[in-house]
C-alpha positions as CSV (number, residue, x, y, z in Angstrom):
1,G,0.0,0.0,0.0
2,R,0.7,3.6,-0.5
3,F,0.8,6.0,2.4
4,M,-1.8,8.8,1.8
5,P,-1.3,11.9,4.0
6,A,-4.4,13.0,5.7
7,V,-5.5,16.6,5.3
8,V,-7.5,18.1,8.1
9,R,-9.4,21.3,7.5
10,L,-10.3,23.4,10.5
11,A,-13.0,26.0,10.5
12,A,-11.8,29.6,10.7
13,D,-13.3,29.9,14.2
14,T,-11.8,26.7,15.6
15,T,-9.5,27.1,18.5
16,V,-6.9,24.4,19.3
17,T,-5.5,24.5,22.8
18,V,-2.3,22.7,23.3
19,E,-1.5,22.0,26.9
20,P,2.2,22.0,27.9
21,P,3.4,18.5,28.6
22,Q,3.3,17.4,32.2
23,I,6.6,15.6,32.9
24,F,5.8,15.1,36.6
25,T,2.4,14.5,38.1
26,D,3.2,16.8,41.1
27,L,4.2,19.7,38.9
28,P,1.2,21.2,37.1
29,A,1.9,23.7,34.3
30,D,0.7,26.6,36.4
31,H,3.2,25.9,39.2
32,R,5.8,28.6,39.9
33,A,8.6,26.2,39.3
34,Y,7.2,24.5,36.1
35,Q,9.3,26.3,33.6
36,A,12.5,26.0,35.6
37,V,12.0,22.3,36.3
38,T,11.2,21.6,32.7
39,E,14.3,23.4,31.4
40,L,16.5,21.6,33.9
41,Y,14.9,18.3,33.1
42,E,15.4,18.8,29.4
43,A,19.1,19.7,30.1
44,G,19.6,16.5,32.1
45,V,20.2,18.4,35.4
46,V,17.2,17.1,37.4
47,G,15.2,13.9,37.4
48,G,12.3,12.7,39.4
49,K,11.9,10.7,42.5
50,G,10.1,7.8,40.9
51,N,6.4,7.1,40.2
52,G,6.2,10.2,38.0
53,L,7.0,12.5,40.9
54,F,9.5,15.4,41.0
55,G,9.1,16.1,44.7
56,T,8.3,19.7,44.0
57,E,7.4,20.6,47.5
58,D,9.9,18.2,49.2
59,V,12.8,19.9,51.1
60,L,16.0,19.8,49.1
61,T,18.8,17.7,50.6
62,R,22.5,18.3,50.3
63,A,22.9,15.2,48.2
64,E,20.2,16.4,45.8
65,A,21.8,19.9,45.7
66,V,25.3,18.6,44.8
67,V,24.0,16.2,42.2
68,M,22.1,19.1,40.5
69,L,25.1,21.4,40.6
70,Y,27.4,18.6,39.4
71,R,25.2,17.9,36.4
72,L,25.1,21.7,35.6
73,A,28.9,21.6,35.6
74,G,28.8,18.8,33.0
75,S,29.6,15.9,35.5
76,P,33.3,16.6,35.7
77,V,35.6,13.7,36.7
78,T,37.4,14.2,40.1
79,T,40.3,11.9,40.4
80,E,41.3,12.7,44.0
81,P,39.1,11.0,46.6
82,A,37.4,13.5,49.0
83,A,39.2,14.4,52.2
84,Q,36.3,13.0,54.1
85,A,35.0,9.4,54.0
86,L,32.1,9.0,51.6
87,N,30.2,5.8,50.7
88,R,31.6,5.0,47.2
89,N,28.4,3.2,46.4
90,A,26.1,6.1,47.1
91,W,24.1,7.5,44.2
92,Y,25.6,11.0,44.9
93,Y,29.2,9.9,45.4
94,D,30.8,11.5,42.3
95,A,28.8,14.7,42.8
96,A,29.7,15.0,46.5
97,N,33.4,14.2,45.8
98,W,33.4,17.0,43.2
99,A,31.6,19.4,45.5
100,I,34.0,18.7,48.4
101,S,37.0,19.2,46.1
102,L,35.6,22.7,45.3
103,N,35.1,23.4,49.0
104,I,31.4,24.0,48.5
105,F,30.7,22.9,52.1
106,Q,33.2,25.2,53.7
107,R,30.5,26.7,55.9
108,E,29.0,23.4,57.0
109,G,32.3,21.5,57.5
110,V,31.2,17.9,56.9
111,F,29.1,16.8,54.1
112,D,25.8,15.3,55.4
113,P,23.9,14.0,52.4
114,N,20.5,14.0,54.2
115,A,20.7,17.4,55.7
116,A,18.1,20.0,54.6
117,V,19.4,22.9,52.5
118,T,18.3,26.5,53.1
119,G,17.9,29.0,50.4
120,G,21.0,30.8,51.7
121,E,23.1,27.6,51.7
122,L,22.1,26.9,48.1
123,A,22.9,30.4,47.1
124,S,26.3,29.9,48.7
125,Y,26.9,26.6,46.9
126,I,26.0,28.3,43.6
127,A,28.3,31.2,44.3
128,I,31.3,28.9,45.1
129,Y,30.6,26.8,42.0
130,S,29.8,29.4,39.5
131,E,30.8,32.8,41.0
132,Q,27.3,34.0,40.2
133,A,25.0,35.6,42.7
134,V,21.5,34.0,42.7
135,T,19.0,35.1,45.3
136,P,16.6,32.6,46.8
137,P,12.9,33.1,45.9
138,R,10.2,34.1,48.3
139,D,12.5,35.2,51.2
140,L,13.9,31.6,51.7
141,M,17.4,32.7,52.7
142,H,17.1,31.2,56.2
143,E,14.4,28.6,55.5
144,N,14.7,25.1,54.1
145,I,14.2,25.3,50.3
146,T,12.0,23.0,48.3
147,R,13.2,21.1,45.2
148,G,10.9,23.3,43.1
149,D,12.3,26.6,44.5
150,A,15.8,25.2,44.1
151,A,15.1,24.6,40.5
152,I,14.1,28.2,40.0
153,M,17.5,29.3,41.4
154,L,19.5,26.7,39.4
155,A,17.7,27.4,36.1
156,E,19.3,30.9,36.3
157,L,22.6,29.2,35.5
158,L,21.4,27.6,32.2
């Protein structure tokens, strides 16, 4: 058989609404972080938490923060092991090793992967990594920052 292209004629008054794709079920298109998360996702910087979720309102952990920054940096290879003991089998190992080599955690001292990150801490990590000043949204300098609000800050580096 031959392939016959279909021609669709729309009336002049027909409106076609195209909804933006919903990559994560917990990130509707009207969410304040939608554009930032989508851009970071398409750039390979962020991923989900499984089951179609981004964890938009989940508090960002240090492990998640360093993995995002590491991916923004192009996942550079760090040959020297970190000065502090890290679990080599941890999903964040390469990123944490890289971040420690840059002294990103100079204020905190020891890297604690499960510790919550404030907006001010993320701004500090970004400044050390990129030498760019990025202000946390919504007065979150001293408050724990969500993954969605972190994405808004990180998208400024794209």
